[in-house]
C-alpha positions as CSV (number, residue, x, y, z in Angstrom):
1,X,125.4,-41.7,255.9
2,X,122.5,-40.0,257.7
3,X,121.3,-42.2,260.7
4,X,119.3,-42.0,263.8
5,X,120.6,-43.0,267.3
6,X,117.9,-43.4,270.4
7,X,118.3,-43.2,273.9
8,X,116.0,-44.0,276.7
9,X,115.5,-42.5,280.2
10,X,112.9,-43.1,283.0
11,X,111.7,-40.6,285.6
12,X,109.0,-41.0,288.3
13,X,107.0,-37.5,289.0
14,X,103.8,-36.3,290.4
15,X,101.8,-33.6,288.6
16,X,98.2,-32.3,288.9
17,X,96.1,-31.1,285.7
18,X,94.4,-28.0,286.5
19,X,93.2,-24.7,284.6
20,X,93.0,-22.0,287.6
21,X,90.7,-20.0,285.2
22,X,88.2,-22.9,285.3
23,X,85.8,-23.5,288.3
24,X,86.5,-26.7,290.3
25,X,83.5,-28.7,288.5
26,X,84.8,-27.9,285.0
27,X,88.5,-28.9,285.8
28,X,87.3,-32.1,287.2
29,X,85.0,-32.7,284.1
30,X,88.1,-31.9,281.8
31,X,90.8,-33.6,283.5
32,X,89.2,-36.1,286.2
33,X,91.3,-38.0,288.2
34,X,94.1,-36.0,287.0
35,X,92.7,-32.9,288.8
36,X,93.4,-34.4,292.2
37,X,94.4,-31.8,294.5
38,X,96.8,-34.1,296.3
39,X,98.3,-34.9,292.9
40,X,99.0,-38.1,291.4
41,X,102.6,-39.7,289.7
42,X,103.6,-41.4,286.5
43,X,106.6,-43.5,285.9
44,X,107.5,-41.7,282.7
45,X,109.3,-43.2,280.1
46,X,111.6,-41.1,277.6
47,X,112.8,-41.8,274.3
48,X,115.1,-39.5,272.7
49,X,115.9,-39.5,269.1
50,X,119.1,-37.7,267.1
51,X,119.4,-37.9,263.5
52,X,122.2,-36.5,261.5
53,X,125.4,-37.3,259.5
54,X,127.9,-40.0,261.1
55,X,131.2,-38.4,261.5
56,X,133.6,-40.1,259.4
57,X,136.5,-39.8,261.9
58,X,134.4,-41.3,265.0
59,X,131.8,-43.6,263.3
60,X,129.5,-42.1,265.5
61,X,126.8,-39.7,265.1
62,X,126.7,-38.5,268.4
63,X,128.6,-40.1,271.1
64,X,125.8,-42.2,273.3
65,X,127.4,-41.1,276.6
66,X,127.4,-37.4,276.0
67,X,123.8,-37.9,275.2
68,X,123.2,-40.0,278.3
69,X,124.8,-37.6,280.4
70,X,122.8,-34.6,278.7
71,X,119.3,-36.4,279.8
72,X,120.3,-37.5,283.5
73,X,121.8,-34.0,284.1
74,X,119.0,-31.8,282.4
75,X,116.1,-34.0,282.7
76,X,116.4,-36.7,285.1
77,X,118.3,-34.9,287.9
78,X,115.6,-32.0,287.2
79,X,112.7,-34.2,287.3
80,X,113.1,-37.6,288.9
81,X,110.8,-37.9,292.2
82,X,109.6,-34.2,291.8
83,X,106.4,-32.8,292.0
84,X,105.9,-30.9,288.5
85,X,103.6,-28.2,289.2
86,X,105.7,-27.4,292.7
87,X,109.2,-28.0,292.2
88,X,109.8,-27.6,288.3
89,X,110.2,-23.8,287.1
90,X,108.7,-24.6,283.8
91,X,105.5,-25.8,285.3
92,X,104.5,-22.9,287.6
93,X,102.3,-21.3,285.0
94,X,102.0,-24.2,282.3
95,X,99.8,-27.4,282.9
96,X,102.2,-30.3,283.2
97,X,100.4,-32.1,280.6
98,X,102.1,-35.1,279.1
99,X,102.3,-32.8,275.9
100,X,103.8,-29.7,277.8
101,X,106.4,-31.9,279.7
102,X,107.4,-33.6,276.5
103,X,107.8,-30.2,275.0
104,X,109.9,-28.7,278.0
105,X,112.3,-31.8,277.8
106,X,112.5,-31.0,274.0
107,X,113.4,-27.4,274.4
108,X,115.9,-28.1,277.3
109,X,117.9,-31.1,275.1
110,X,117.8,-28.8,272.0
111,X,119.8,-25.9,273.7
112,X,122.4,-28.5,274.7
113,X,122.6,-30.2,271.5
114,X,124.8,-28.9,268.4
115,X,122.0,-27.4,265.8
116,X,123.6,-30.2,263.3
117,X,121.4,-32.6,264.9
118,X,117.4,-33.2,264.4
119,X,115.8,-33.9,267.6
120,X,112.5,-35.8,268.5
121,X,111.3,-36.3,272.0
122,X,108.8,-39.2,272.7
123,X,107.5,-39.5,276.4
124,X,105.2,-42.3,277.6
125,X,103.1,-41.3,280.3
126,X,102.0,-44.9,280.7
127,X,102.8,-47.7,278.3
128,X,99.6,-47.2,276.3
129,X,99.8,-43.3,276.4
130,X,102.5,-41.3,274.6
131,X,103.1,-38.1,272.9
132,X,106.2,-36.9,270.8
133,X,107.7,-33.4,269.9
134,X,108.3,-32.9,267.0
135,X,105.0,-34.5,265.7
């Protein structure tokens, strides 16, 4: 039986959207208040979806405690109460847009999960704005 299992998580982080190749005026025009040189923060909500076959011996698709611990160790501990631009290696040269943050989270979790699982990451930057990978 194929089924989906979900786990939600939360982290708070600051970031600044900025393209160093552009002028200050163009950055302000494109990114608006998100280009604040002093950064700004979000209360990110994360939803991780795993799809696959239920193990007939356990009745689980995945032990949700294992998924919870993976998210806590590799995402929440890494991103929570951090300045994404300054404190997270992946964003030293990558603009920390919601799209890029979502994709980085997907890459981190994909490397930690068995290949038999399909993985989707949905990241809410605000209650009304969110992105999902893969689309």
